[in-house]
C-alpha positions as CSV (number, residue, x, y, z in Angstrom):
1,M,28.4,1.3,-4.3
2,S,26.2,4.4,-4.1
3,L,23.0,4.5,-2.1
4,T,20.9,4.7,-5.3
5,T,22.7,1.8,-6.8
6,S,22.3,-0.2,-3.6
7,R,18.6,0.5,-3.5
8,V,18.0,-0.5,-7.1
9,A,20.0,-3.7,-6.6
10,T,18.0,-4.5,-3.5
11,T,14.7,-3.9,-5.2
12,S,15.8,-6.0,-8.2
13,L,16.8,-8.9,-5.9
14,V,13.5,-8.7,-4.0
15,V,11.6,-8.8,-7.3
16,A,13.5,-11.8,-8.5
17,L,13.0,-13.7,-5.2
18,L,9.3,-12.9,-4.9
19,L,8.5,-13.9,-8.5
20,A,10.6,-17.1,-8.3
21,A,8.9,-18.1,-5.0
22,A,5.4,-17.5,-6.5
23,R,5.8,-20.1,-9.3
24,P,7.5,-23.4,-9.7
25,A,10.6,-23.4,-11.9
26,S,8.8,-25.2,-14.6
27,A,6.3,-22.4,-14.9
28,Q,8.7,-19.4,-15.1
29,I,7.5,-16.9,-17.7
30,P,8.9,-13.6,-18.9
31,I,8.0,-10.6,-16.7
32,S,5.4,-8.4,-18.4
33,E,4.5,-4.8,-17.7
34,P,2.4,-4.7,-14.6
35,V,-1.3,-3.9,-15.1
36,V,-2.2,-3.3,-11.4
37,G,0.9,-2.4,-9.4
38,P,3.7,0.0,-10.2
39,A,5.9,-0.5,-13.2
40,N,9.0,0.5,-11.1
41,G,9.7,0.7,-7.4
42,S,7.6,-0.9,-4.6
43,L,4.8,-0.3,-2.2
44,V,4.4,-1.1,1.5
45,V,0.7,-0.8,2.4
46,I,-0.2,-1.1,6.1
47,G,-3.5,-1.6,7.8
48,G,-2.9,0.8,10.7
49,A,-1.4,0.7,14.2
50,L,2.1,-0.1,12.9
51,R,4.3,-1.7,15.5
52,S,6.0,-4.6,13.8
53,P,9.8,-4.2,13.3
54,E,9.5,-6.5,10.3
55,I,7.3,-3.9,8.5
56,Y,9.5,-1.0,9.4
57,Q,12.6,-2.8,8.3
58,R,11.2,-4.1,5.0
59,F,10.3,-0.5,4.1
60,I,13.7,0.8,5.0
61,E,15.4,-2.1,3.2
62,L,13.4,-1.3,0.0
63,A,14.4,2.4,0.3
64,G,18.1,1.4,0.4
65,G,18.9,1.0,4.0
66,P,19.1,3.2,7.2
67,D,20.7,6.1,5.4
68,A,18.1,6.3,2.7
69,H,16.3,9.6,2.4
70,L,12.7,9.1,3.6
71,V,10.1,11.8,3.1
72,M,7.4,11.5,5.8
73,I,4.0,13.0,5.1
74,P,1.6,13.4,8.1
75,T,-1.0,15.6,6.4
76,A,-3.8,13.1,6.8
77,G,-3.6,13.7,10.6
78,G,-5.2,17.2,10.3
79,G,-2.6,19.2,12.2
80,E,-1.6,22.7,11.0
81,E,2.1,22.1,11.5
82,Y,4.4,19.2,11.9
83,D,8.2,19.2,12.4
84,E,11.1,16.9,13.1
85,Y,9.8,16.3,16.6
86,Y,6.6,14.7,15.3
87,Q,6.1,11.6,17.5
88,G,5.2,9.5,14.5
89,L,8.8,9.5,13.6
90,N,9.9,7.8,16.8
91,G,9.1,4.3,15.6
92,W,11.1,4.9,12.4
93,R,14.1,6.1,14.4
94,D,13.8,3.1,16.7
95,N,14.0,0.8,13.7
96,G,17.0,2.4,12.2
97,A,15.9,5.3,9.9
98,R,18.5,8.1,10.0
99,N,17.6,10.5,7.3
100,M,14.0,11.7,7.4
101,T,12.3,14.9,6.1
102,V,8.8,15.9,7.2
103,L,6.8,17.3,4.4
104,H,3.4,18.9,5.1
105,T,1.0,21.6,3.9
106,T,-2.8,21.9,3.7
107,D,-2.6,24.4,0.9
108,S,-2.6,22.9,-2.6
109,A,-1.1,26.1,-4.0
110,V,2.0,25.6,-1.8
111,A,2.1,21.9,-2.8
112,D,2.3,23.1,-6.4
113,T,5.6,25.0,-5.9
114,E,9.1,24.0,-6.8
115,E,10.3,24.9,-3.4
116,F,7.9,22.6,-1.6
117,V,8.7,19.5,-3.7
118,E,12.5,19.9,-3.4
119,A,12.8,17.1,-0.8
120,L,10.9,14.7,-3.0
121,K,13.5,15.0,-5.7
122,T,16.0,13.2,-3.6
123,A,13.6,10.8,-1.8
124,D,14.3,7.1,-1.7
125,G,11.1,6.5,0.0
126,V,7.8,8.3,0.9
127,Y,5.5,7.4,3.8
128,F,2.0,8.6,4.5
129,F,0.8,8.6,8.1
130,G,-2.8,7.9,9.1
131,G,-5.7,10.2,9.7
132,R,-8.3,11.1,7.0
133,Q,-7.4,10.3,3.5
134,W,-9.3,13.1,1.8
135,R,-6.9,15.6,3.4
136,L,-4.1,14.1,1.2
137,V,-6.3,14.5,-1.9
138,D,-7.2,18.1,-1.0
139,A,-3.6,19.1,-0.4
140,Y,-1.7,17.2,-3.1
141,A,-3.9,15.9,-5.9
142,G,-3.1,17.6,-9.3
143,T,0.0,19.4,-8.0
144,R,3.7,19.2,-8.5
145,T,3.8,17.2,-5.3
146,E,1.7,14.4,-6.8
147,E,4.0,14.5,-9.9
148,E,7.1,14.1,-7.8
149,L,5.6,11.3,-5.7
150,Q,5.1,9.3,-8.9
151,K,8.7,10.0,-9.9
152,V,9.9,8.4,-6.6
153,L,8.4,5.1,-7.8
154,D,9.6,5.7,-11.4
155,R,13.2,5.8,-10.3
156,G,12.8,2.6,-8.2
157,G,11.9,4.0,-4.8
158,V,9.3,2.9,-2.3
159,I,6.0,4.5,-1.3
160,G,4.0,3.3,1.8
161,G,1.4,4.3,4.2
162,S,-0.7,3.2,7.2
163,S,-4.4,3.5,7.7
164,A,-5.5,6.6,5.7
165,G,-2.0,6.4,4.2
166,A,-2.8,2.9,2.9
167,S,-6.2,3.8,1.4
168,I,-4.7,6.7,-0.6
169,I,-2.4,4.3,-2.4
170,G,-5.4,2.7,-4.3
171,S,-7.2,4.2,-7.3
172,F,-10.6,4.0,-5.7
173,L,-10.6,5.9,-2.4
174,I,-12.3,4.0,0.4
175,R,-13.8,6.0,3.3
176,G,-12.9,9.2,1.5
177,D,-16.0,11.2,2.8
178,T,-15.2,14.5,4.5
179,Q,-18.0,14.1,7.0
180,T,-17.4,10.6,8.4
181,N,-15.1,7.6,7.9
182,T,-18.1,5.2,8.1
183,V,-19.2,6.1,4.5
184,M,-17.3,3.7,2.1
185,M,-18.1,5.6,-1.1
186,G,-18.0,9.3,-0.1
187,D,-17.4,12.7,-1.6
188,H,-13.8,11.8,-2.4
189,Q,-13.5,8.6,-4.5
190,V,-10.2,9.0,-6.3
191,G,-6.9,8.0,-4.7
192,F,-3.3,8.4,-6.0
193,G,-3.6,5.2,-8.0
194,Y,-0.3,3.5,-7.3
195,M,-2.4,0.3,-7.4
196,R,-4.8,0.5,-10.3
197,N,-8.4,-0.7,-10.2
198,V,-8.0,-1.3,-6.5
199,G,-9.7,-0.1,-3.3
200,I,-7.9,-0.5,0.1
201,D,-9.5,-0.6,3.5
202,Q,-7.7,-0.8,6.9
203,H,-8.2,-1.8,10.5
204,V,-10.6,-4.4,9.1
205,L,-10.6,-7.1,11.8
206,R,-9.7,-4.9,14.8
207,R,-12.7,-2.6,14.0
208,N,-15.0,-5.4,12.7
209,R,-15.0,-3.9,9.2
210,Q,-14.7,-7.1,7.3
211,F,-18.1,-6.8,5.6
212,D,-17.8,-3.1,4.8
213,M,-16.0,-3.6,1.5
214,V,-18.8,-5.8,0.1
215,E,-21.0,-2.8,-0.9
216,V,-18.2,-1.2,-2.8
217,I,-17.4,-4.4,-4.8
218,E,-21.1,-4.9,-5.5
219,A,-21.3,-1.3,-6.8
220,H,-18.0,-1.6,-8.7
221,P,-17.5,-5.3,-9.5
222,E,-14.5,-4.5,-11.6
223,L,-12.5,-3.4,-8.6
224,L,-10.2,-5.6,-6.5
225,G,-10.9,-4.9,-2.8
226,I,-8.1,-5.4,-0.3
227,G,-8.7,-5.2,3.4
228,L,-5.8,-5.0,5.8
229,D,-5.9,-5.6,9.6
230,E,-3.8,-3.6,12.0
231,N,0.0,-4.1,12.2
232,T,-0.2,-6.0,8.9
233,A,1.1,-5.0,5.5
234,I,1.3,-6.1,1.9
235,V,4.6,-5.5,0.1
236,V,3.8,-4.8,-3.6
237,I,6.3,-5.3,-6.4
238,G,4.8,-5.2,-9.9
239,D,1.5,-7.1,-9.9
240,Q,2.6,-9.3,-7.0
241,F,2.3,-8.8,-3.2
242,E,3.3,-10.7,-0.1
243,V,1.6,-10.4,3.3
244,I,3.8,-9.6,6.3
245,G,3.2,-8.6,9.9
246,A,0.9,-9.8,12.6
247,S,-2.6,-10.5,11.2
248,Y,-4.4,-11.0,7.9
249,A,-5.1,-9.4,4.5
250,L,-8.6,-9.9,3.0
251,I,-9.3,-10.2,-0.7
252,F,-12.7,-9.0,-2.1
253,D,-13.0,-10.2,-5.7
254,H,-16.5,-10.2,-7.3
255,G,-15.6,-13.0,-9.7
256,S,-14.0,-15.3,-7.1
257,T,-15.5,-18.4,-5.7
258,V,-12.8,-18.8,-3.1
259,G,-13.7,-18.4,0.5
260,D,-16.4,-19.6,2.9
261,S,-18.5,-16.5,2.6
262,G,-18.4,-16.1,-1.1
263,K,-17.5,-12.5,-0.5
264,F,-14.0,-12.4,0.7
265,Y,-11.1,-14.7,1.9
266,F,-8.1,-14.3,4.1
267,L,-4.4,-14.3,3.3
268,A,-1.9,-14.9,6.2
269,P,1.6,-13.6,6.6
270,G,3.8,-15.3,4.0
271,D,1.0,-15.7,1.5
272,R,1.3,-14.1,-1.9
273,Y,-1.2,-12.7,-4.4
274,N,-1.0,-12.0,-8.1
275,M,-3.3,-9.0,-8.6
276,A,-3.3,-9.3,-12.4
277,A,-4.3,-13.0,-12.4
278,R,-6.3,-12.5,-9.1
279,Q,-4.8,-15.7,-7.8
280,A,-3.4,-16.4,-4.3
281,T,-0.7,-18.9,-3.3
282,R,-0.1,-20.1,0.2
283,S,3.2,-19.9,2.0
284,A,4.8,-23.3,1.5
285,Q,7.9,-25.0,0.1
286,V,5.7,-25.9,-2.9
287,Q,3.4,-23.0,-3.8
288,S,-0.2,-24.1,-4.4
289,P,-3.4,-22.1,-5.1
290,V,-5.7,-21.2,-2.3
291,A,-8.3,-24.0,-2.3
292,N,-12.0,-23.3,-3.0
293,V,-13.6,-23.8,0.4
294,R,-17.2,-23.4,-0.5
295,K,-18.8,-21.9,-3.6
296,K,-21.6,-19.4,-3.1
297,P,-23.0,-16.7,-5.3
298,W,-21.9,-13.1,-4.6
299,G,-24.2,-10.8,-2.8
300,G,-26.3,-10.6,0.3
301,R,-24.8,-10.9,3.8
């Protein structure tokens, strides 16, 4: 079996298992075109400070295994040059990745050349390292690189990122201001949009950021806000995701009455979420909706 065939088979199996686990057998329905997540491929979105072997290995598995071709993009870090000795690759090597290509430029004209995107044409997975997310926009938005990134998903590959590399995956770019990362709605507000109508924040509990997304959702009530703590990820296939790793994901949904604060609620590792239906299910033998804890109107801290 070829690597590409193996990767597609693995992704298809994960899709089937995830969807089957999310609904009882009596409620199985035909799979429709995703409205939030990618139509093909998968996403692994990480809240920063990646250490968990589970997250590394899930990404590598979705890409097709240890020999899958991974394109690693450290541009958000702000360095002028990166090479195969970049220390960010060490954790990937330690967790079994054998075939990695570092791709980096700060010049959008370079990113728009056929020569620069050559590695992406054979990529089974792409990973964005942390730093400042606006740097990824300035370097790659509107270029051939952005086109080839989308094609990785289109052919069934996986795209992931940590910290700034997580935020860029959403359509609304959280903390995209070039002056400071404390401004939630800054001078760059458009991400790469692999998750549509979604804003993604990171380091939320470790850095006491859990209330920061509230102002964004109040200004843009149509958005789904997702906050991720460190060393924690969501694995997105279609409109569904599963939480994995060490801590929690937070859901900010203006129309939701779930949660003690009326502003957000928590999902633990193993919990699942349907982004189209905006419904969470707990990790259990029999899946059940997250219970309404206390109903309060949205707004005000």
